[in-house]
C-alpha positions in Angstrom: -10.5 22.2 17.1 -9.8 20.2 20.2 -7.2 17.4 20.4 -10.0 14.9 21.0 -11.8 16.1 17.9 -8.7 16.0 15.7 -7.8 12.5 16.8 -11.4 11.2 16.5 -11.8 12.7 13.0 -8.5 11.1 12.0 -9.5 7.7 13.4 -12.9 7.8 11.7 -11.4 8.8 8.3 -8.1 6.8 8.3 -8.9 4.0 10.8 -5.7 4.1 12.9 -3.0 6.3 14.3 0.4 6.0 16.0 2.0 8.4 18.4 4.5 9.5 15.7 1.6 10.3 13.3 -0.1 12.2 16.1 2.9 14.3 16.8 3.8 15.0 13.1 0.3 15.8 11.9 -1.3 17.5 14.8 1.5 18.4 17.3 -0.2 16.1 19.9 2.5 14.5 22.0 0.5 12.6 24.6 -1.7 10.6 22.2 -2.4 7.9 24.9 -4.1 10.6 27.0 -6.4 11.7 24.2 -7.2 8.0 23.4 -8.1 7.5 27.1 -10.5 10.4 27.0 -12.1 9.1 23.8 -12.6 5.7 25.4 -14.1 7.3 28.5 -16.6 9.0 26.1 -17.6 5.6 24.8 -15.6 5.3 21.6 -14.3 1.9 20.6 -10.5 2.1 20.2 -8.3 -0.9 20.3 -4.5 -0.9 21.0 -2.1 -3.0 18.9 1.5 -3.2 20.0 3.9 -2.9 17.1 7.4 -4.3 17.4 10.2 -2.4 15.5 13.7 -3.6 15.0 16.3 -0.9 14.3 18.1 -2.0 11.1 21.4 -0.3 12.3 21.9 -2.0 15.7 19.2 -4.7 15.9 17.6 -3.2 19.0 13.9 -3.8 19.4 11.4 -1.2 20.5 7.6 -1.3 20.8 5.0 1.4 20.2 1.2 1.5 20.2 -1.1 1.7 17.1 -4.6 2.7 18.0 -7.4 1.3 15.8 -10.9 2.7 15.6 -13.7 0.1 16.0 -16.8 1.1 14.0 -19.9 1.1 16.2 -22.6 -1.5 15.3 -26.0 -0.1 14.7 -28.9 -2.4 15.2 -32.2 -1.9 13.5 -35.3 -1.0 15.5 -36.7 -4.5 15.1 -33.5 -6.3 16.1 -34.1 -8.6 19.1 -31.3 -10.1 21.1 -31.7 -13.9 21.1 -32.5 -15.3 24.5 -30.4 -18.2 25.6 -31.3 -20.0 28.8 -28.5 -20.8 31.2 -30.5 -23.7 32.6 -30.4 -27.1 31.0 
């Protein structure tokens, strides 16, 4: 299974993933690269920046949490409402 497939399956089942989870579960070190490829393929993935404060020394670090955005499926009879820009 490819790295893209592993991460996409995880996102679709769990909903989100962090670089630490990616490394521990799948041995994928460069998660941001895989996320970029998935976005290029058209998948909706948002990035949330998480702030973590080290309880030992108080230092603050940041890391990304990637969240899968479910695609919206419109019915065959759905029509986009027309809104005129003229007044």
